[in-house]
N, C-alpha and C positions, 0 to 999 in steps of 0.2 A: 817763585818757589823759593822759601826762605829755610834755613835751618834744616836741612835733611841729612838724614845719617844713610848710606848705602847706595848703589847704583841707581842712577836715574834716567830714563829715557822719555822723552818728549817727542810727540808727533804733532804737528800742526799745520792747517792749514791756511791760516790767515791770521796777522794782529801780533801785538809784540809778544815777545817771551823774556823774562826777568829771572834769573838764577843767579842766589845771593847764598852763601856759605852753606856750600855742598861737602860732605864729608864720604867720597865715594867716585865712581867715574861717571860720567856724563856723557850721551847719545843726545842730539836733536837732530832732528828732519822737519823740515821747515819749508812750505811754499812760499810765503811772502809775510813780510812785516819784519821789525828790527829786533835782533837778538843781542841782550847785555847778559854776560857772564862772570861774575868776580868772586873769588874767594872759593876756590875749588881746591880740596885735599885729594889730588886724583888729576885723572887725564879725561880731555875734551874732545869728541868727533862732533863736528857740524856739518849738515849736509842742507845747503839753504839755496833757494832760484832767487830771491831777490829782497831787499832790505838792508840795513847797515847791521855789522856784527862788530861789537865792542865785547873783547876780553878783558880782563885784568886780575892777575894774581893766580896761578894754576900752580900748583907742585908737580905735576905731571908733563905730559906733553900734550900738544893742541895741534888736532888735523883740520883742517877745513876744506871740504871736497864740494866741487861744483858750485861755486857761488856765482850766479850768473850777471848779476847788478847790485850797485850797492860798496860804500866804503869798509874795510876792515881795518880796525883798530887793536893793537895788541900790545898790551905791557906786563913787563913781570911774569913769565914763564919758565920754570925755574928747568926743563927739560926743550928736548925739538920743536920746533914751529914750522908745519908743512902745510902751502896752500896747493893742491893738486890741480885746479883748474879756476881762474878767476875771468868771469867776461870783463866788466867795466867798471869802474870808479877805484879810488886810490886803494893803497896797502900802504899802513906805518906800523911798524914792530919797533920795540924799545926793550931794553933790557931782560936778552933771552939767554936764558944759562945752557942751551945747547945749539944744536945747526937750524938756522932759516933758510928753507928752501921754497920755491915757488916753480910748480911743473910746468904752469902755461898762463899767460896772460895776455888779454886781447887788446885794452888799452887802458890809461889810466897811471898814474906813477907809482913807482915801489920806493918808500923811505924807509929805512933800519939806521938804528944805532945801538949801541953797547950789547952785539950777540957774541957770547962767547964761543962759539964753534965756528965752524964753516958756514958761508952765504952762498946759495946758488940761486940766482934768478935769470929768468931768459932775457938773452940778448935782445936789442930790439931793431927792426929793421930799417 
C-alpha cells in the first residue's frame, strides 16, 4: 500500500505487508508474515503473531501489541514507542522523540539509542 490519505486498517492472515507514505493513522492486525511500515504522518498500532516488524519515520506514536516471535526494528518515531508484550526476537530502536517502553519480554535482547524521553524495559532474571 502506497501514498494513502486517511486512516488505514489492515487485517491479514498471512503474507507480508508493506505500507509506505500514509497521511493518517494506521492499524494492522496480522497473524504471520513480515511487516514494513515507513513514512506515516500519524500514529501506528500493530498486533502481530509472527514475522519481523520494521517501522521507520512515524510522525505520531507507535504501539506494538502481542508480538509472539520475530524481530522488531524501529527508527525515527516522533513520539512514544510502546511494545506491550514480546515473545522472542530482538528489539532495536533508535531516534525516538518520546518514551520507549517494553511491558513484557520473554527472550531476545533489547537495544536502544537516542531516546529523548524515559526508557522502561523489563529486568532480566
